PALOTI-82784 format. One record per residue (C-alpha): residue number from 1; y, z negated, x negated. Coordinates in pm, whole numbers, plus 50000, padded with zeros to 5 digits. Layout:
<vofis>
NUM; Y; Z; X
...
</vofis>
This chain:
<vofis>
1; 12353; 98056; 64076
2; 12346; 97959; 64454
3; 12369; 97597; 64598
4; 12384; 97480; 64941
5; 12419; 97840; 65056
6; 12714; 97887; 64847
7; 12762; 98133; 64534
8; 12855; 97944; 64213
9; 13035; 98138; 63938
10; 12921; 98113; 63591
11; 13220; 97937; 63477
12; 13186; 97673; 63731
13; 12816; 97631; 63654
14; 12899; 97575; 63289
15; 13148; 97286; 63387
16; 12879; 97141; 63615
17; 12644; 97116; 63307
18; 12910; 96950; 63114
19; 12976; 96699; 63403
20; 12604; 96637; 63476
21; 12482; 96605; 63113
22; 12790; 96510; 62903
23; 12753; 96470; 62518
24; 12870; 96116; 62544
25; 12733; 95929; 62843
26; 12813; 95596; 63006
27; 12572; 95313; 63030
28; 12608; 94986; 63222
29; 12522; 94675; 63010
30; 12561; 94293; 63029
31; 12699; 94118; 62715
32; 12356; 94075; 62556
33; 12257; 94439; 62597
34; 12598; 94552; 62499
35; 12549; 94372; 62159
36; 12200; 94514; 62120
37; 12291; 94882; 62168
38; 12640; 94908; 62036
39; 12826; 95232; 62135
40; 13170; 95302; 62224
41; 13364; 95080; 62484
42; 13697; 95246; 62514
43; 13602; 95600; 62604
44; 13795; 95720; 62922
45; 13583; 95767; 63241
46; 13687; 96101; 63392
47; 13653; 96160; 63769
48; 13381; 96403; 63722
49; 13156; 96184; 63505
50; 13236; 95889; 63747
51; 13116; 96093; 64041
52; 12797; 96220; 63856
53; 12677; 95868; 63769
54; 12822; 95699; 64082
55; 13020; 95439; 63870
56; 13241; 95315; 64144
57; 13256; 94939; 64028
58; 13021; 94742; 63815
59; 12878; 94392; 63911
60; 13040; 94092; 63758
61; 12957; 94041; 63398
62; 12869; 94415; 63348
63; 13057; 94669; 63145
64; 13032; 95030; 63047
65; 12929; 95145; 62688
66; 12906; 95513; 62571
67; 12625; 95657; 62373
68; 12544; 96013; 62246
69; 12206; 96150; 62213
70; 12165; 96059; 61848
71; 12284; 95698; 61891
72; 12042; 95675; 62201
73; 11757; 95807; 62003
74; 11816; 95577; 61713
75; 11769; 95271; 61922
76; 11419; 95114; 61908
77; 11200; 95256; 62189
78; 11176; 94915; 62351
79; 11545; 94879; 62355
80; 11596; 95226; 62515
81; 11357; 95114; 62785
82; 11551; 94807; 62856
83; 11877; 95004; 62864
84; 11731; 95253; 63133
85; 11587; 94950; 63326
86; 11940; 94819; 63329
87; 12076; 95133; 63472
88; 11835; 95116; 63762
89; 11932; 94749; 63825
90; 12308; 94806; 63807
91; 12309; 95119; 64006
92; 12390; 95391; 63744
93; 12258; 95727; 63872
94; 12069; 96003; 63688
95; 11782; 95800; 63529
96; 11518; 96022; 63670
97; 11145; 95980; 63662
98; 10938; 96163; 63408
99; 10669; 96241; 63668
100; 10922; 96421; 63893
101; 11041; 96662; 63615
102; 10735; 96697; 63406
103; 10636; 97019; 63560
104; 10958; 97180; 63437
105; 11012; 96997; 63106
106; 10666; 96942; 62981
107; 10636; 96647; 62744
108; 10991; 96646; 62637
109; 11113; 96386; 62890
110; 10792; 96176; 62849
111; 10858; 96140; 62478
112; 11213; 96025; 62513
113; 11166; 95658; 62605
114; 10854; 95501; 62757
115; 10713; 95785; 62971
116; 10851; 95662; 63293
117; 11238; 95729; 63296
118; 11463; 95958; 63092
119; 11822; 96056; 63044
120; 11955; 96415; 63093
121; 12110; 96492; 62753
122; 12255; 96845; 62693
123; 11955; 96940; 62464
124; 11722; 96866; 62752
125; 11920; 97047; 63009
126; 11943; 97365; 62799
127; 11740; 97647; 62945
128; 11691; 97479; 63284
129; 12033; 97441; 63406
130; 12004; 97639; 63721
131; 11697; 97457; 63850
132; 11818; 97114; 63753
133; 12191; 97155; 63872
134; 12083; 97312; 64209
135; 11839; 97038; 64260
136; 12114; 96770; 64195
137; 12378; 96942; 64415
138; 12136; 97005; 64703
139; 11965; 96656; 64690
140; 12031; 96488; 65038
141; 12301; 96737; 65132
142; 12309; 96995; 65413
143; 12364; 97358; 65327
144; 12692; 97512; 65445
145; 12642; 97753; 65745
146; 12972; 97955; 65706
147; 12769; 98277; 65699
148; 12641; 98221; 66048
149; 12974; 98190; 66203
150; 13048; 98494; 66435
151; 13333; 98711; 66330
152; 13485; 98658; 66662
153; 13519; 98281; 66582
154; 13708; 98359; 66253
155; 13931; 98619; 66411
156; 14027; 98379; 66693
157; 14142; 98107; 66459
158; 14344; 98322; 66211
159; 14681; 98170; 66344
160; 14564; 97820; 66423
161; 14360; 97754; 66113
162; 14481; 98021; 65864
163; 14297; 97853; 65565
164; 13965; 97784; 65717
165; 13789; 98113; 65633
166; 13910; 98105; 65274
167; 13788; 97753; 65218
168; 13468; 97767; 65421
169; 13163; 97769; 65168
170; 13350; 97697; 64850
171; 13303; 97440; 64583
172; 13603; 97258; 64427
173; 13703; 97326; 64052
174; 13665; 96953; 63981
175; 13635; 96618; 64150
176; 13917; 96497; 64345
177; 13977; 96722; 64661
178; 13849; 96554; 64967
179; 13816; 96581; 65347
180; 14165; 96501; 65432
181; 14308; 96766; 65213
182; 14041; 97021; 65341
183; 14145; 96979; 65699
184; 14519; 97004; 65606
185; 14458; 97319; 65401
186; 14239; 97469; 65685
187; 14546; 97432; 65912
188; 14774; 97583; 65655
189; 14930; 97313; 65438
190; 14965; 97482; 65102
191; 14770; 97331; 64812
192; 14618; 97037; 65013
193; 14272; 97147; 64920
194; 14345; 97095; 64549
195; 14444; 96726; 64550
196; 14299; 96399; 64636
197; 14489; 96364; 64961
198; 14558; 95995; 65032
199; 14547; 95826; 65382
200; 14930; 95788; 65408
201; 15013; 96164; 65396
202; 14724; 96241; 65606
203; 14825; 96002; 65872
204; 15183; 96139; 65866
205; 15029; 96486; 65902
206; 14817; 96386; 66208
207; 15134; 96237; 66366
208; 15342; 96559; 66321
209; 15083; 96822; 66351
210; 14841; 96703; 66614
211; 14833; 96540; 66959
212; 14573; 96306; 67112
213; 14255; 96454; 67267
214; 14050; 96768; 67207
215; 13709; 96912; 67277
216; 13421; 96957; 67040
217; 13363; 97331; 67155
218; 13723; 97412; 67116
219; 13904; 97529; 66799
220; 14146; 97310; 66620
221; 14020; 96962; 66721
222; 14046; 96731; 66444
223; 13762; 96481; 66431
224; 13885; 96147; 66288
225; 13651; 95867; 66191
226; 13802; 95516; 66145
227; 13657; 95182; 66020
228; 13695; 94863; 66231
229; 14021; 94778; 66049
230; 14174; 95116; 66175
231; 14175; 95278; 65844
232; 14091; 95655; 65862
233; 13767; 95712; 65661
234; 13679; 96076; 65723
235; 13800; 96388; 65904
236; 13681; 96730; 65999
237; 13805; 97026; 66210
238; 13640; 97232; 66469
239; 13639; 97613; 66450
240; 13524; 97680; 66800
241; 13184; 97752; 66977
242; 13035; 97433; 66835
243; 13113; 97489; 66463
244; 13312; 97252; 66252
245; 13461; 97249; 65884
246; 13458; 96951; 65654
247; 13429; 96831; 65295
248; 13186; 96532; 65280
249; 13330; 96359; 64971
250; 13568; 96394; 64667
251; 13285; 96471; 64426
252; 13263; 96796; 64223
253; 12925; 96858; 64394
254; 13064; 96847; 64742
255; 13183; 97166; 64885
256; 13393; 97242; 65184
257; 13120; 97349; 65424
258; 13070; 97459; 65780
259; 12809; 97283; 65995
260; 12760; 97267; 66371
261; 12983; 96997; 66523
262; 12672; 96798; 66601
263; 12555; 96808; 66237
264; 12905; 96718; 66115
265; 12905; 96420; 66334
266; 12561; 96313; 66226
267; 12653; 96338; 65860
268; 12968; 96143; 65902
269; 12805; 95867; 66090
270; 12826; 95521; 65926
271; 12797; 95166; 66062
272; 13124; 95053; 66228
273; 13303; 95386; 66227
274; 13437; 95512; 66554
275; 13532; 95879; 66610
276; 13848; 95994; 66792
277; 13991; 96345; 66847
278; 14328; 96509; 66801
279; 14417; 96855; 66874
280; 14628; 97088; 66633
281; 14964; 97194; 66789
282; 15126; 97529; 66746
283; 15466; 97446; 66835
284; 15536; 97143; 66599
285; 15598; 96908; 66886
286; 15324; 96662; 66792
287; 15544; 96420; 66639
288; 15700; 96335; 66969
289; 15350; 96250; 67108
290; 15219; 95899; 67137
291; 14943; 95841; 66878
</vofis>
């Protein structure tokens, strides 16, 4: 499998399928709908499933219930339709349109509920995993351009960014690793690419390993985006000759990728954010610089 210009191992693809179409799935419901559909309410929400369905906080009065395919199928058809309409209302992702997927699935999706929306259960995903997973991972995301970076660029940054080439064009093994850890790991911090790096250690690293300033065409410029309250929201690092490395989010579907600096800045743009630049230091004296 290949997604976003990156090779995906068979083992990772199998994990993607489990996260994308888990046997037990979360549904957002109000009290009335919860009583009507039943289901399990105390099932743990793992990070990967949270990121698949974008469950980052439910509206007031809405909670999560868990259903497997059999329990879902045993609901009256009208109740299944109400349940899927509620997911659209409350923002639970992966309630796709039948029309969008009918060429691949035939009538199987149309028969599931009311002919308009359906749920990706493991039985429906079986046999079409590559087409569906690649579509999901690539939807709205830019492909990594790591294979376009000239050899001279990689060679020039071996000392300054010793982890960059290894990380470029790789998917994480699970949800959690984020942009801060990717930048730190590219600069040589051991294991930083494997954890959900928080703001505090990243800010400390910025203070001790970088100094103010930097150019977009240089290597080792750390691009830092902050919200109006001053909190760091995103980070990337330049490789030189107009290339940059970043990890867009902590999700399992978000790789550490290479884009042009212009593309990286465009992808990180958000209302209210401001961009600043800092330069990696080689001699460890950044902590004595004024932030």
